[in-house]
N, C-alpha and C positions, 0 to 999 in steps of 0.2 A: 692384620689381614695376611693371610697365609701365602703371601706373594712377593715376588720383587718384581721391580719397575725398569723396563728399557726404554727410552725416548731415543726415537730415529730422529738426530738432529744435523744431519751432515749433506743433504741434498742442494742442490741447485737450481733452481727454474730462470729460463731464458724469458718467461712470461712476465718476471718481474722486472724484466728492463734494469735502467741504472740501479733501482733500489738495491739488487744484490751485489752490487760491484763492490762495497766497502763493507758489508755485513753478512753474517748466516741470516736465512730466511726465519730461523728461528728467533733471532736476536731482533727482528722488526718491531719497533715500539706499537702498541696498539691502544687505543681507549685510553690515551693522555696519560697515564700512570704505569702502564704494563709494558713487558715485552711477549713477544707470541709465546714462547717457552714456559712464562710465567703460570700458563693455565693448566697446562700439564704438569708441571710441578705440584701446584698448589692441589691439583686433583691427586695425584701420586700423596701426598701428605695428609690430606684430608679424609682419604680412604684408609690412613693408618699403613700402609706401605712403607716399611722402615729404610730400605736398601733400593737405591736408582743408580742406575748405569745412563749415561749421556752420551751417546757414539757421535760426536761431531767430525766434520771433515773440511766443506768447503769455507772458506774465510772464517775460522774457527776464532781467529782472535779476539771477535767482537763479542763471541759467545763466552769465550773464556774469563774474559772481563768481566762480564756480568754473572758468572757463577764462581766468582772468586771466592766467596763464604758461603758455605752453606748453610749458615744459619737462619738467612731470612724465609726460608722452607722448612725449618725444623728437621734438618738434616745434620745439627751439628750434633751427632751422638755416638757414643763408644759404641754400640751394637748398632752395623749397618752404615747408613750415611749415603753422601751424594758422591758418585763415582764419576770422573770424566774419562772418557777414553778418545783418544786419537789414532790415526793411522803410525804405525809404530815400526821401523825398520828392524829386522832380527834376521838371525844366521840363515832362519828357515822360510822367511816372508819377506819381500821386499815392494809390496804391492799396495796400491792406496786402496779404499773400499771400493770395490769393484760392483755394489749393489748392497740393497738393505740386508738379506741375507749373509752376502759376505762378510758386512761389518759386524755381524754378530758372532759370524763364525770364527773371525781374528780374534775375536775376545772371548773365545768358548771354553777357555781356563776359568773365568769369572763365573760363568753358569754353573761349571763342572763342581766348583769348589762352594758354591751354595748350598742350603739346605731347604729353603722354599719348595714346597711340591709346585705352586702355578708360576707363570711370568706373565705380566701383563707389558703387552708391549704398544707403543702409543706415539704418534708422529709428532715433532716439536713445532708444528707450524698450523694448530688449531687453536680454535678461541671457542671453548666451551666450559661448562661446569658440570661435573660428573663424578657420581660415587661408583666407584668399581665393584663395592661388594655386592650390590644386587646384581650385577654382571658375572661374578663370579660363582654366587649362589645358581643362578640359571645356568652358567654353565655345568656347573657340578649334577644338577637335576636334570638334566639331558643328556649327563653322560658324554658329552660332546668331547671331540677331540681338539678343534678350534671353534671359538665364537667370536664372530665379527660383530661389533659395534657398528650398527647402519641407522641411519637417518634420511629423511625425505628431502632431498635439495630442493633450495629456493626457487619458487616458478621463475622462469626465464632464465637461469643459470647455465653456465655451459657445461652440459654432463659429459663432455669428451676429456674434462680433466680429472675425472673421477674413476675409480672403479665402480661400475653399477650392479646390482645384484639382484635376484629375483628368489622368492622364498615360498614354500609351501606351507600351509595350514598348522603344519607342526613347527615351524620357524627353520625348519632345513633349507640351507641354500641349494638351491636347483640350477641357477646360472650366474657366474661371475666375469664379468668381461671390463679389463682392464684400460681405461680412457677409451673407450669405442669410437668411431666415427660418427656412428648413428646408434646411439642409445635406447634401448627397448624398454628401460625401465627407469622411474626416476629416484627408486631406490638407491641410496650410494653408501658405502663403506666410509665411515668416518676415519679411518686410518687407526683403530684400536682394536687391539686382538687379545684373546686370552686362550694360554695354550700349557699344558704342563710341561713342567721343566725338562724331564727326561725327555719327552716326546719332542720338544724343540730342539734338544741337543743331537737325538736321531736324525731328524728331518735335517739339521744343517749340515751334519757329517755327510749325511748322503748327498746333499746339493753337492757340497764341496767336490764330492769324489766324482761327481759326474759333469761338473764345469757349470755349474748352474748358480747364479750370486742373487737371484731377485727373490724376495720373500713372498712378493703377491703372486706372480706369474709363476716361479719355480717350487712354490711349495701350495700355496691356497687354491690356484685354480688348477695346478698340475694333481693335485691330489684329492680334488672334490669330490669325485666320484668314488674315492677309496677310503675315505676318512668322513667322519661326522661332522661336517662343517655347519655350524648354527649361526644364526641372525639375530641380535638383540637390538629392539627397536627403543633409538634414544627419541623422547618427545619435547626436549627442552632446546634451548637456541645452540646454535652450532656452525661454525664457518671456517671454513678452510682458504688462508691468505695466500696462496701460491700465484696467485698473478695480480697485476697491477690494479683491475677494475674490482677483483675480489678484495684487495688490502683497502682499498677506499672505501668501498660500500661496507666494509665491518666496521670500518672506524667511523662513518656516518650513523651507522647502526647504533651507535653509544650515544648519540642525539637524541634517541627516543628514550622516554621517560621510562617505560617498561623495562628496558634493556639497560640502561643504568643502573635501577633497582634493583634487578637481578643481580649483577655484578658486583656493585658497589655497595651493596646494603644487606641484600639477603645472604643468611648464613648458607652454607661455612664460605670464608673468606677466601679472596684469591690475593697470594701473598706476592711480593717483589721486592727486590733490593730498595734499601730506602737512601735519600739523598738529603743533606742538610743544607735545604734552600729556602729563601724567603717567600712569604705568600706572593702571589703575583699583584703588580702594581697598575692599576688603572687612573691615568691621569687626567688632568681636564682634556676633554676633547673626544674621550673614548667612548666608543657606543657599541656595546656588545649584547648580541641577541642568539639565543639558542646555540652555545658554543661551549666548548669545554677547555678551558684555560691552565696552563701546567706551571706548576710552582716557578718562580723566580722571571716570570715573564714580565716585562713591561710594554703597557699597550696605550697608544696614544690616537687610534684612530678608530674606525667602523670594521667589527667582526661580525659576520653572520653565517650562522650555519656550519661551522668551521672546527676544526680540534687542532691547537696549538698545544705542541708539546712543551717541553723544561726550556728555559732560558731563552725564548724567544722575546726578539724586541722589534715592535712595530713604530715606524716613525709616524709624522703627522701628515693629515690630509689622504691617508691611505684607506683604501678598501679592500677586504678580504672577504670572499663569499665561497660556500661550498668548496671550500679547500682544506687540506692538512698540511701544517706547517710542522716539520720534525726540528729533533731538539738544537737549541742553539741558532736557529737561522736568525738572521738580521733583515728585516724589510725596511728599506730607505722611505723617505718622504715622498707623496703623491705616487704612489705605487699601488697599482690596482692587480688583485690576483684573483681569479675565478675559475674553479672546476680543475686545479691543480693539486699535486703534490710537489711540495719543497723540500730538497734534499736537507739532511742534518747540515748545521754550519754555513750552510749556503748565505751568499751576499744579493738580495735585490736592490740595485742601484737606484738612485733616486730617478723620479718622472718615467718610470717604465711601466709597460703591460705585460701581463703575462694570463691570455687567455685559452682554457683547453676549452675546444669548439667540439669535434667530431668524436673525441675521446679523452679520457684522464690524462693531462700533459702532467709528464715529469721534470722539474725543473732542476737541474745539477750543471750550473754553468761554471761552478768552482770560482767565481769570481773574490778578488782579496779585496775586501773592505778596508784594509789598512793603505790601501797603494793608491788610494783615490780619494 
């Protein structure tokens, strides 16, 4: 594919509550086996994009550890490869990334030294399976300056966390509102854009000269009437995990057979970093219904409608329902967990109850299991 990829993975969201205290949102575990960024990286490699830059910033360590080898996504190559850029203090610049446009501008030398005519820009916190080749063909056929991949938001979703758009019959985006208080459309931007590399360089330099730093508000919306901005409709599964509720619902979606088949079995594959762990162990007394159980787990109790990630231990006579248990958590004996997200390496002491009633409860108490 005659394009290079840029993955925007540096942002933070207060709507993730404690879940983003220890990791980048793009490094959030998803679907029992993946990290959020795996979906965008897999879409890039499956679309035959050979060069990808990941722009990280907030809590970057968790993301850097996950990306410590590019071979898992087939980017271990002589030509191209996977590049990881974090904010760097130089003689000319000592700023952290001040926005999405600024993050690309601070690494503009990377763009200038490449030869690919097009750039695919994608967010690292989206869960979808997408071939960028038809999007690029659409972009070229329309002679667009910028193409925005759009989707219909799930019914009942909070539209104020998206960029909402309106398109005419030709696919031209006529209205674009970023995170509106009152949305007038349920068409939303998926956070995936295609633009000519030279055009992107020109717009980034102009934005920087004017002290503007956000790609959506300072390029897409500001130049909407001056540039040809088209929308491309995505009609397959798509989700953005930037809130606790959206993250919870996305993982619950993986309990649906059609979603599991789409991501786990249908080609092309979604790739992730592999871990050498034994299969889950179900001891006498375990009873698991409609759940995903990760490798290395040891189960002794009842699990229902839940997602358990790697190396989770569940003690005797416990009940876990409608919950997400992240990597390495320890659930003691006689514990009840419902409608919760349990943080990784968390310890839930014996004879305790954790119930999420009016909202999804995030459990991050940092108990020390070795001190009791």
